[in-house]
C-alpha angles and dihedrals in degrees: 000000000000104000127226092237109105109232121222095212142351093277088056091047094051093046091065094069134077116269097259092054090043092058089051091049093049089051093051088047091051093049094051091047089052091054095041106029090162096054123110119233116235143162111236127170083001091295130106110262138178121218137189111155091339133354111306097187146340125211133189141176117237132180094276106006148032108241118213117196147236114034112264120238137154103062117072097201093051090045086054096047092050097043094100089054096048113123124208093280096040093262113132124254117194108194111236089218093063134065108277109247094229095164088053090050089053092052091050093051095047088054089050089050087056096046093046091051091049090049093047091049092049089051089050092049093046090051094051093052122084113252096229090220117143109262095021111143095243091056092047093055089053093059 
């Protein structure tokens, strides 16, 4: 169902679909927004995405499902809850002919926000530490 036309924003992406799919996409977008109110909306790989320090999640409409990317890991309870929706590569596929599990999507996004913040903190910490490599400017000062 994903069309070839490159959308400029999430509204443009959603507008390409039939009304019934649009309603589902709007609900998914709202669930993500509730779970990540500080996240910025963007289009990446021609899919709607939400980013903070890095991409939190992508979502996309397909012929029979809504896809949510990337695969989820790091929380056993959520992994168990999403198991029935896991696609062949671990990405999630929520069937369009079933009620959309919006509360589960919110839990997933909250986990991704936590993971994204931890990853950003680790990058900042790593950047602020001297590398310890010979010839590094901090080591030269210590000589």
